[in-house]
DSSP file (Angstrom, degrees, kcal/mol; ACC not computed):
  #  RESIDUE AA STRUCTURE BP1 BP2  ACC     N-H-->O    O-->H-N    N-H-->O    O-->H-N    TCO  KAPPA ALPHA  PHI   PSI    X-CA   Y-CA   Z-CA
    1    1 A X              0   0    0      0, 0.0     2,-0.4     0, 0.0    10,-0.2   0.000 360.0 360.0 360.0 131.9 -102.2  172.9    2.9
    2    2 A X  E     -A   10   0A   0      8,-3.2     8,-3.4     0, 0.0     2,-0.5  -0.937 360.0-156.0-110.2 136.9 -103.0  175.2    0.0
    3    3 A X  E     -A    9   0A   0     -2,-0.4     6,-0.2     6,-0.2     2,-0.1  -0.962  11.7-148.0-113.1 121.3 -105.3  178.1    0.4
    4    4 A X    >   -     0   0    0      4,-3.1     3,-2.2    -2,-0.5     0, 0.0  -0.348  31.1-101.8 -84.6 167.3 -107.0  179.4   -2.8
    5    5 A X  T 3  S+     0   0    0      1,-0.3    -1,-0.1     2,-0.1    -2,-0.0   0.842 121.1  59.3 -63.0 -30.3 -107.9  183.1   -3.3
    6    6 A X  T 3  S-     0   0    0      2,-0.1    -1,-0.3     1,-0.1     3,-0.1   0.447 122.2-106.2 -78.3   7.0 -111.6  182.3   -2.5
    7    7 A X  S <  S+     0   0    0     -3,-2.2     2,-0.3     1,-0.3    -2,-0.1   0.435  74.0 140.1  93.3  -2.6 -110.5  181.1    0.9
    8    8 A X        -     0   0    0     -5,-0.0    -4,-3.1     1,-0.0     2,-0.5  -0.622  39.7-151.9 -81.6 134.1 -111.0  177.4    0.3
    9    9 A X  E     -A    3   0A   0     -2,-0.3     2,-0.4    -6,-0.2    -6,-0.2  -0.907  15.1-176.4-111.1 135.5 -108.1  175.4    1.9
   10   10 A X  E     -A    2   0A   0     -8,-3.4    -8,-3.2    -2,-0.5     2,-0.9  -0.989  30.9-125.1-132.1 129.8 -107.2  172.1    0.3
   11   11 A X    >>> -     0   0    0     -2,-0.4     4,-1.5   -10,-0.2     5,-0.9  -0.641  22.5-157.5 -70.6 110.0 -104.6  169.7    1.5
   12   12 A X  T 345S+     0   0    0     -2,-0.9    -1,-0.2     1,-0.2     0, 0.0   0.682  85.8  65.2 -70.7 -12.7 -102.5  169.3   -1.8
   13   13 A X  T 345S+     0   0    0      1,-0.1    13,-0.6    13,-0.1    14,-0.5   0.879 123.4  11.7 -77.2 -33.2 -101.1  165.9   -0.7
   14   14 A X  T X45S-     0   0    0     -3,-0.8     3,-1.8    11,-0.2    -2,-0.2   0.337  96.1-118.0-125.4  13.0 -104.6  164.2   -0.9
   15   15 A X  T 3<5S-     0   0    0     -4,-1.5    -3,-0.2     1,-0.3     3,-0.1   0.887  75.6 -58.6  50.6  46.0 -106.8  166.7   -2.7
   16   16 A X  T 3 <S+     0   0    0     -5,-0.9     2,-0.3     1,-0.2    -1,-0.3   0.512 108.4 124.4  65.6   9.1 -109.1  167.0    0.4
   17   17 A X    <   -     0   0    0     -3,-1.8    -1,-0.2    -6,-0.2     2,-0.1  -0.724  68.4-105.0-101.1 155.8 -109.8  163.4    0.4
   18   18 A X        -     0   0    0     -2,-0.3     2,-0.3    -3,-0.1    -1,-0.1  -0.437  36.9-158.5 -79.7 144.7 -109.2  161.2    3.5
   19   19 A X        +     0   0    0     -2,-0.1     2,-0.3     6,-0.0     5,-0.2  -0.723  32.9 100.4-115.5 169.2 -106.2  158.8    3.4
   20   20 A X  B >  S+B   23   0B   0      3,-1.3     3,-2.2    -2,-0.3     2,-0.2  -0.985  70.6   4.6 152.3-158.9 -105.3  155.8    5.2
   21   21 A X  T 3  S+     0   0    0     -2,-0.3     0, 0.0     1,-0.3     0, 0.0  -0.401 136.5   1.5 -58.0 122.8 -105.4  152.1    4.9
   22   22 A X  T 3  S+     0   0    0     -2,-0.2    -1,-0.3     1,-0.1     2,-0.2   0.382 119.7  85.8  82.2  -8.2 -106.5  151.2    1.4
   23   23 A X  B <   -B   20   0B   0     -3,-2.2    -3,-1.3     6,-0.0     3,-0.1  -0.607  62.5-174.7-125.3  68.1 -106.7  155.0    0.5
   24   24 A X        -     0   0    0     -2,-0.2     5,-0.1    -5,-0.2    -3,-0.0  -0.282  39.1 -84.5 -62.8 154.7 -103.3  156.2   -0.6
   25   25 A X    >   -     0   0    0      1,-0.1     3,-2.0     3,-0.1     4,-0.4  -0.132  47.0-106.8 -53.0 150.7 -102.6  159.8   -1.3
   26   26 A X  G >  S+     0   0    0    -13,-0.6     3,-2.0     1,-0.3   -12,-0.1   0.889 119.1  59.1 -55.7 -44.7 -103.5  160.7   -5.0
   27   27 A X  G 3  S+     0   0    0    -14,-0.5    -1,-0.3     1,-0.3    -2,-0.1   0.719 109.4  45.5 -55.7 -23.6  -99.8  160.8   -6.1
   28   28 A X  G <  S+     0   0    0     -3,-2.0    -1,-0.3     2,-0.1    -2,-0.2   0.373  89.9 103.9-108.4   3.8  -99.5  157.2   -5.0
   29   29 A X  S <  S-     0   0    0     -3,-2.0     2,-0.1    -4,-0.4    -6,-0.0  -0.543  83.7 -95.9 -82.3 153.0 -102.6  155.8   -6.6
   30   30 A X        -     0   0    0     -2,-0.2     2,-0.2     5,-0.1    -1,-0.1  -0.458  40.6-130.5 -69.3 137.4 -102.4  153.8   -9.8
   31   31 A X    >   -     0   0    0     -2,-0.1     3,-2.8     1,-0.1     5,-0.1  -0.464  37.3 -79.7 -82.8 155.6 -103.1  155.9  -12.9
   32   32 A X  T 3  S+     0   0    0      1,-0.3    -1,-0.1    -2,-0.2     3,-0.1  -0.356 121.5  21.2 -54.8 134.6 -105.6  154.8  -15.6
   33   33 A X  T 3  S+     0   0    0     -3,-0.1     2,-0.5     1,-0.1    -1,-0.3   0.319 107.0  88.8  85.9  -4.5 -104.1  152.3  -17.8
   34   34 A X    <   +     0   0    0     -3,-2.8    -3,-0.1     1,-0.1     3,-0.1  -0.856  48.5 179.0-123.3  94.5 -101.4  151.2  -15.2
   35   35 A X        -     0   0    0     -2,-0.5     2,-0.5     1,-0.2    -1,-0.1   0.538  42.6-117.5 -76.2  -3.4 -102.8  148.6  -13.1
   36   36 A X  S    S+     0   0    0     -5,-0.1     2,-0.2     3,-0.0    -1,-0.2  -0.894  77.4  24.1 113.1-136.0  -99.6  148.2  -11.0
   37   37 A X  S    S-     0   0    0     -2,-0.5     2,-0.1     1,-0.1     3,-0.1  -0.502  87.3-110.9 -70.5 133.0  -97.5  145.3  -10.7
   38   38 A X    >   -     0   0    0     -2,-0.2     3,-2.4     1,-0.1     4,-0.4  -0.372  41.9 -94.3 -64.6 139.4  -97.9  143.0  -13.8
   39   39 A X  T 3  S+     0   0    0      1,-0.3    -1,-0.1     2,-0.1    -3,-0.0  -0.230 108.6  13.3 -52.6 132.3  -99.6  139.7  -13.1
   40   40 A X  T 3> S+     0   0    0     -3,-0.1     4,-1.9     1,-0.1    -1,-0.3   0.434  88.5 118.0  84.8  -4.3  -97.1  136.9  -12.3
   41   41 A X  H <> S+     0   0    0     -3,-2.4     4,-2.3     1,-0.2    -2,-0.1   0.888  76.0  49.4 -66.8 -34.9  -94.1  139.2  -11.9
   42   42 A X  H  > S+     0   0    0     -4,-0.4     4,-2.0     1,-0.2    -1,-0.2   0.913 113.7  47.7 -71.1 -37.6  -93.6  138.2   -8.3
   43   43 A X  H  > S+     0   0    0      1,-0.2     4,-2.4     2,-0.2    -1,-0.2   0.811 109.0  54.1 -69.6 -24.8  -93.8  134.6   -9.4
   44   44 A X  H  X S+     0   0    0     -4,-1.9     4,-2.6     2,-0.2     5,-0.3   0.890 107.2  50.8 -69.2 -43.0  -91.4  135.2  -12.2
   45   45 A X  H  X S+     0   0    0     -4,-2.3     4,-2.4     1,-0.2    -2,-0.2   0.921 111.8  46.5 -62.5 -43.6  -88.9  136.6   -9.9
   46   46 A X  H  X S+     0   0    0     -4,-2.0     4,-2.4     2,-0.2     5,-0.3   0.927 113.7  49.3 -64.7 -45.6  -89.2  133.6   -7.6
   47   47 A X  H  X S+     0   0    0     -4,-2.4     4,-2.0     1,-0.2    -2,-0.2   0.870 110.8  49.5 -60.3 -38.8  -88.9  131.2  -10.6
   48   48 A X  H  X S+     0   0    0     -4,-2.6     4,-2.6     2,-0.2     5,-0.2   0.902 112.3  48.8 -70.7 -41.5  -85.8  133.0  -12.0
   49   49 A X  H  X S+     0   0    0     -4,-2.4     4,-2.8    -5,-0.3    -2,-0.2   0.914 112.4  46.6 -61.6 -39.1  -84.2  132.9   -8.5
   50   50 A X  H  X S+     0   0    0     -4,-2.4     4,-2.2     2,-0.2    -1,-0.2   0.873 112.7  50.7 -73.6 -36.7  -84.9  129.2   -8.1
   51   51 A X  H  X S+     0   0    0     -4,-2.0     4,-2.5    -5,-0.3     5,-0.2   0.951 112.7  46.6 -62.4 -49.3  -83.6  128.5  -11.6
   52   52 A X  H  X S+     0   0    0     -4,-2.6     4,-3.1     1,-0.2     5,-0.2   0.949 113.1  49.1 -53.4 -51.4  -80.4  130.4  -10.9
   53   53 A X  H  X S+     0   0    0     -4,-2.8     4,-2.6    -5,-0.2    -1,-0.2   0.877 110.3  50.9 -62.5 -34.1  -80.0  128.7   -7.6
   54   54 A X  H  X S+     0   0    0     -4,-2.2     4,-2.5     2,-0.2    -1,-0.2   0.919 111.4  47.5 -67.0 -42.9  -80.5  125.3   -9.3
   55   55 A X  H  X S+     0   0    0     -4,-2.5     4,-1.3     2,-0.2    -2,-0.2   0.886 113.0  49.3 -66.7 -38.5  -77.9  126.0  -11.9
   56   56 A X  H  X>S+     0   0    0     -4,-3.1     4,-2.9    -5,-0.2     5,-0.6   0.933 111.4  48.4 -64.3 -45.8  -75.5  127.2   -9.2
   57   57 A X  H  X5S+     0   0    0     -4,-2.6     4,-2.9    -5,-0.2     5,-0.3   0.936 109.0  53.2 -63.0 -47.0  -76.1  124.1   -7.1
   58   58 A X  H  <5S+     0   0    0     -4,-2.5    -1,-0.2     1,-0.2    -2,-0.2   0.835 116.8  40.2 -56.9 -31.0  -75.5  121.8  -10.1
   59   59 A X  H  <5S+     0   0    0     -4,-1.3    -2,-0.2    -3,-0.2    -1,-0.2   0.847 139.3   6.8 -88.9 -33.4  -72.2  123.6  -10.8
   60   60 A X  H  X5S+     0   0    0     -4,-2.9     4,-2.2    -5,-0.2     3,-0.5   0.616  93.4 111.0-121.9 -16.8  -70.9  124.0   -7.1
   61   61 A X  H  X<S+     0   0    0     -4,-2.9     4,-2.8    -5,-0.6     5,-0.3   0.781  78.0  41.5 -40.4 -67.3  -73.3  122.1   -4.8
   62   62 A X  H  > S+     0   0    0     -5,-0.3     4,-2.2     1,-0.2    -1,-0.2   0.903 117.9  47.1 -53.7 -46.4  -71.4  119.2   -3.5
   63   63 A X  H  > S+     0   0    0     -3,-0.5     4,-2.1     2,-0.2    -1,-0.2   0.924 112.6  49.4 -57.9 -45.1  -68.2  121.1   -3.0
   64   64 A X  H  X S+     0   0    0     -4,-2.2     4,-3.0     2,-0.2     5,-0.2   0.933 110.5  50.4 -60.2 -52.0  -69.9  123.9   -1.3
   65   65 A X  H  X S+     0   0    0     -4,-2.8     4,-2.4    -5,-0.2    -1,-0.2   0.877 111.7  47.7 -52.3 -42.1  -71.8  121.6    1.0
   66   66 A X  H  X S+     0   0    0     -4,-2.2     4,-1.9    -5,-0.3    -1,-0.2   0.867 112.1  49.6 -69.0 -35.7  -68.7  119.8    2.0
   67   67 A X  H  X S+     0   0    0     -4,-2.1     4,-2.8     2,-0.2     5,-0.4   0.938 113.0  46.8 -69.4 -46.1  -66.9  123.1    2.6
   68   68 A X  H  X S+     0   0    0     -4,-3.0     4,-2.3     1,-0.2     8,-0.4   0.912 110.8  53.6 -57.4 -46.5  -69.8  124.4    4.8
   69   69 A X  H  < S+     0   0    0     -4,-2.4    -1,-0.2    -5,-0.2    -2,-0.2   0.886 118.7  33.4 -58.0 -40.3  -69.9  121.1    6.7
   70   70 A X  H  < S+     0   0    0     -4,-1.9     3,-0.3     2,-0.1    -2,-0.2   0.820 127.1  36.8 -93.5 -29.4  -66.2  121.2    7.6
   71   71 A X  H  < S+     0   0    0     -4,-2.8    -3,-0.2     1,-0.2    -2,-0.2   0.812 133.1  20.2 -90.7 -36.2  -65.7  125.0    8.0
   72   72 A X    >X  +     0   0    0     -4,-2.3     4,-2.0    -5,-0.4     3,-0.8  -0.527  62.5 165.9-134.9  66.2  -69.0  125.9    9.5
   73   73 A X  H 3> S+     0   0    0     -3,-0.3     4,-3.1     1,-0.2     5,-0.3   0.846  79.9  58.3 -58.3 -31.4  -70.7  122.9   11.1
   74   74 A X  H 3> S+     0   0    0      1,-0.2     4,-2.5     2,-0.2    -1,-0.2   0.926 108.9  44.1 -63.2 -40.2  -73.2  125.1   13.0
   75   75 A X  H <> S+     0   0    0     -3,-0.8     4,-2.3     2,-0.2    -1,-0.2   0.870 113.2  52.5 -69.8 -36.8  -74.5  126.7    9.7
   76   76 A X  H  X S+     0   0    0     -4,-2.0     4,-2.6    -8,-0.4    -2,-0.2   0.974 111.5  45.7 -63.5 -51.4  -74.6  123.1    8.1
   77   77 A X  H  X S+     0   0    0     -4,-3.1     4,-3.3     1,-0.2     5,-0.3   0.935 110.9  55.0 -64.6 -40.5  -76.7  121.7   11.1
   78   78 A X  H  X S+     0   0    0     -4,-2.5     4,-1.9    -5,-0.3    -1,-0.2   0.894 109.1  46.8 -58.5 -39.9  -78.9  124.9   10.8
   79   79 A X  H  X S+     0   0    0     -4,-2.3     4,-1.6     2,-0.2    -1,-0.2   0.946 111.8  48.8 -66.9 -46.4  -79.6  124.2    7.3
   80   80 A X  H >X S+     0   0    0     -4,-2.6     4,-0.8     1,-0.2     3,-0.6   0.947 111.8  51.3 -50.0 -52.6  -80.3  120.4    7.8
   81   81 A X  H >< S+     0   0    0     -4,-3.3     3,-0.9     1,-0.3    -1,-0.2   0.886 105.3  54.7 -56.9 -41.3  -82.7  121.3   10.6
   82   82 A X  H 3< S+     0   0    0     -4,-1.9    -1,-0.3    -5,-0.3    -2,-0.2   0.823 106.9  52.5 -65.4 -30.4  -84.5  123.8    8.4
   83   83 A X  H << S+     0   0    0     -4,-1.6    -1,-0.2    -3,-0.6    -2,-0.2   0.698  91.3  93.4 -79.7 -11.9  -85.1  121.1    5.8
   84   84 A X  S << S-     0   0    0     -3,-0.9     4,-0.0    -4,-0.8     2,-0.0  -0.467  91.6 -94.7 -76.9 151.0  -86.6  118.7    8.3
   85   85 A X        -     0   0    0      1,-0.1    -1,-0.1    -2,-0.1     3,-0.1  -0.369  30.5-130.7 -60.0 142.2  -90.4  118.5    8.9
   86   86 A X  S    S+     0   0    0      1,-0.2     2,-0.6    -4,-0.1    -1,-0.1   0.833  96.7  50.3 -66.5 -36.3  -91.4  120.8   11.8
   87   87 A X        +     0   0    0      2,-0.0     2,-0.5     0, 0.0    -1,-0.2  -0.925  69.2 171.3-113.7 104.3  -93.5  118.0   13.4
   88   88 A X        -     0   0    0     -2,-0.6     2,-1.0    -3,-0.1    -4,-0.0  -0.971  23.1-151.5-118.0 123.6  -91.7  114.7   13.7
   89   89 A X        -     0   0    0     -2,-0.5     2,-0.5     2,-0.0    -2,-0.0  -0.811  20.0-172.8 -92.8  96.3  -93.2  111.9   15.6
   90   90 A X        -     0   0    0     -2,-1.0     2,-1.0     2,-0.0    -2,-0.0  -0.782  14.9-151.9 -94.8 128.1  -90.2  109.8   17.0
   91   91 A X        +     0   0    0     -2,-0.5     3,-0.2     1,-0.1    -2,-0.0  -0.855  28.1 159.6-103.5 106.2  -90.9  106.6   18.7
   92   92 A X    >>  +     0   0    0     -2,-1.0     4,-0.9     1,-0.1     3,-0.7   0.082  40.0 109.4-104.6  18.6  -88.0  106.0   21.1
   93   93 A X  H 3>  +     0   0    0      1,-0.3     4,-0.9     2,-0.2    -1,-0.1   0.747  68.2  66.5 -72.4 -23.2  -89.9  103.6   23.3
   94   94 A X  H 34 S+     0   0    0     -3,-0.2     3,-0.5     1,-0.2     4,-0.4   0.873 100.7  50.9 -64.0 -36.6  -87.7  100.7   22.1
   95   95 A X  H X4 S+     0   0    0     -3,-0.7     3,-0.7     1,-0.2    -1,-0.2   0.790  99.9  63.4 -67.8 -30.4  -84.8  102.4   23.8
   96   96 A X  H 3< S+     0   0    0     -4,-0.9    -1,-0.2     1,-0.2    -2,-0.2   0.806  99.3  53.3 -61.9 -29.8  -86.7  102.7   27.0
   97   97 A X  T 3< S+     0   0    0     -4,-0.9    -1,-0.2    -3,-0.5    -2,-0.2   0.615  93.2  94.8 -83.3 -17.1  -86.9   98.9   27.4
   98   98 A X  S <  S-     0   0    0     -3,-0.7     2,-0.1    -4,-0.4    -3,-0.0  -0.489  74.1-127.4 -82.5 147.5  -83.0   98.5   27.0
   99   99 A X     >  -     0   0    0     -2,-0.1     4,-2.3     1,-0.1     5,-0.2  -0.375  32.5 -99.2 -79.9 168.8  -80.7   98.4   30.0
  100  100 A X  H  > S+     0   0    0      1,-0.2     4,-2.8     2,-0.2     5,-0.2   0.924 125.5  50.5 -55.0 -46.1  -77.7  100.7   30.4
  101  101 A X  H  > S+     0   0    0      1,-0.2     4,-1.8     2,-0.2    -1,-0.2   0.893 110.9  47.5 -63.5 -38.1  -75.4   97.9   29.1
  102  102 A X  H  > S+     0   0    0      2,-0.2     4,-2.0     1,-0.2    -1,-0.2   0.842 111.8  50.3 -72.6 -29.5  -77.5   97.3   26.1
  103  103 A X  H  X S+     0   0    0     -4,-2.3     4,-2.5     2,-0.2     5,-0.2   0.919 110.5  50.2 -68.9 -44.7  -77.7  101.0   25.3
  104  104 A X  H  X S+     0   0    0     -4,-2.8     4,-1.9    -5,-0.2    -2,-0.2   0.880 112.1  48.1 -58.5 -38.6  -73.9  101.2   25.6
  105  105 A X  H  X S+     0   0    0     -4,-1.8     4,-2.4     2,-0.2    -1,-0.2   0.935 111.3  50.2 -68.4 -47.1  -73.4   98.2   23.2
  106  106 A X  H  X S+     0   0    0     -4,-2.0     4,-2.2     1,-0.2    -2,-0.2   0.842 109.7  49.5 -63.7 -33.9  -75.8   99.6   20.8
  107  107 A X  H  X S+     0   0    0     -4,-2.5     4,-2.6     2,-0.2    -1,-0.2   0.907 110.0  52.6 -70.8 -41.2  -74.0  103.0   20.8
  108  108 A X  H  X S+     0   0    0     -4,-1.9     4,-2.5    -5,-0.2    -2,-0.2   0.897 109.6  48.9 -54.8 -46.2  -70.7  101.2   20.3
  109  109 A X  H  X S+     0   0    0     -4,-2.4     4,-2.2     2,-0.2    -1,-0.2   0.904 112.0  47.0 -60.1 -47.3  -72.1   99.4   17.4
  110  110 A X  H  X S+     0   0    0     -4,-2.2     4,-2.6     2,-0.2    -2,-0.2   0.900 110.5  52.9 -57.7 -45.7  -73.5  102.6   15.9
  111  111 A X  H  X S+     0   0    0     -4,-2.6     4,-2.5     1,-0.2    -2,-0.2   0.938 109.9  49.7 -61.1 -50.1  -70.2  104.4   16.5
  112  112 A X  H  X S+     0   0    0     -4,-2.5     4,-2.4     2,-0.2    -1,-0.2   0.892 108.6  50.9 -54.5 -44.6  -68.3  101.6   14.7
  113  113 A X  H  X S+     0   0    0     -4,-2.2     4,-2.3     2,-0.2    -2,-0.2   0.944 111.6  49.6 -57.3 -50.1  -70.7  101.7   11.6
  114  114 A X  H  X S+     0   0    0     -4,-2.6     4,-2.5     1,-0.2    -2,-0.2   0.886 110.3  49.2 -58.9 -42.0  -70.2  105.4   11.4
  115  115 A X  H  X S+     0   0    0     -4,-2.5     4,-2.5     1,-0.2    -1,-0.2   0.925 112.3  48.4 -65.5 -40.4  -66.3  105.2   11.6
  116  116 A X  H  X S+     0   0    0     -4,-2.4     4,-1.5     1,-0.2    -2,-0.2   0.894 111.7  49.2 -75.6 -34.1  -66.3  102.5    8.9
  117  117 A X  H  X S+     0   0    0     -4,-2.3     4,-2.2     2,-0.2    -1,-0.2   0.923 112.9  48.0 -57.9 -49.2  -68.7  104.6    6.6
  118  118 A X  H  X S+     0   0    0     -4,-2.5     4,-2.3     1,-0.2    -2,-0.2   0.906 111.1  49.9 -61.6 -42.9  -66.5  107.6    7.1
  119  119 A X  H  X S+     0   0    0     -4,-2.5     4,-1.8     1,-0.2    -1,-0.2   0.801 111.1  48.0 -64.6 -31.1  -63.3  105.7    6.4
  120  120 A X  H  X S+     0   0    0     -4,-1.5     4,-1.6     2,-0.2    -1,-0.2   0.821 113.8  48.7 -84.1 -34.5  -64.7  104.2    3.1
  121  121 A X  H  X S+     0   0    0     -4,-2.2     4,-1.8     2,-0.2    -2,-0.2   0.870 111.9  48.9 -69.2 -37.1  -65.9  107.7    2.1
  122  122 A X  H  X S+     0   0    0     -4,-2.3     4,-1.9     2,-0.2    -2,-0.2   0.924 110.5  50.7 -68.2 -46.3  -62.5  109.2    2.9
  123  123 A X  H  X S+     0   0    0     -4,-1.8     4,-1.6     1,-0.2    -1,-0.2   0.860 110.4  49.4 -63.4 -35.0  -60.7  106.5    0.9
  124  124 A X  H  X S+     0   0    0     -4,-1.6     4,-1.5     1,-0.2    -1,-0.2   0.869 110.2  50.2 -75.0 -34.3  -62.9  107.0   -2.2
  125  125 A X  H  X S+     0   0    0     -4,-1.8     4,-1.0     1,-0.2    -1,-0.2   0.819 109.9  51.3 -71.6 -29.8  -62.4  110.7   -2.1
  126  126 A X  H  < S+     0   0    0     -4,-1.9    -2,-0.2     2,-0.2    -1,-0.2   0.865 108.7  49.9 -70.2 -38.1  -58.6  110.2   -1.9
  127  127 A X  H  < S+     0   0    0     -4,-1.6    -2,-0.2     1,-0.2    -1,-0.2   0.850 108.1  54.3 -72.8 -32.2  -58.6  107.9   -4.9
  128  128 A X  H  <        0   0    0     -4,-1.5    -1,-0.2     1,-0.2    -2,-0.2   0.766 360.0 360.0 -71.6 -27.3  -60.7  110.4   -7.0
  129  129 A X     <        0   0    0     -4,-1.0    -1,-0.2    -3,-0.1    -2,-0.2   0.500 360.0 360.0 -71.3 360.0  -58.0  113.2   -6.2
C-alpha cells in the first residue's frame, strides 16, 4: 500500500483496481501490442514433440520395445493397456457354454500355438544376429 502526500492510499500492486479470476494485477496484464502467447505456439510445441518422438521411434523403436518388454514387463503392459480403447465389449459367452474339459483342451491348444509362435520368432532373431 502506498500513501500519497494528499492522503490517498493506493495499493501499488493493482493500482486500486480489484483483482481476482480474470483480473490479474496490472504488472501481469498483457501490454498493448503484446497479445500474449502467439497463435499456434502450443500446437507447434506438440507437433515438434510428436515429430521428434516419431524420428526417435523410427531409429530405436523395435529395440526399445523389446528391451522394455523383457526388462520391465509391468511398464510394457501398462503401455499396451493405455493404448487399448477404454470401453471394450468382450463377448465371452462362447466360453460359458464349454465344459471344464473343453476349456482345458482349448487352453492347451492356445498355449501350444503361443509356444510355436515364440519359437519361430526366436529362431528368426537368432538367424539375423
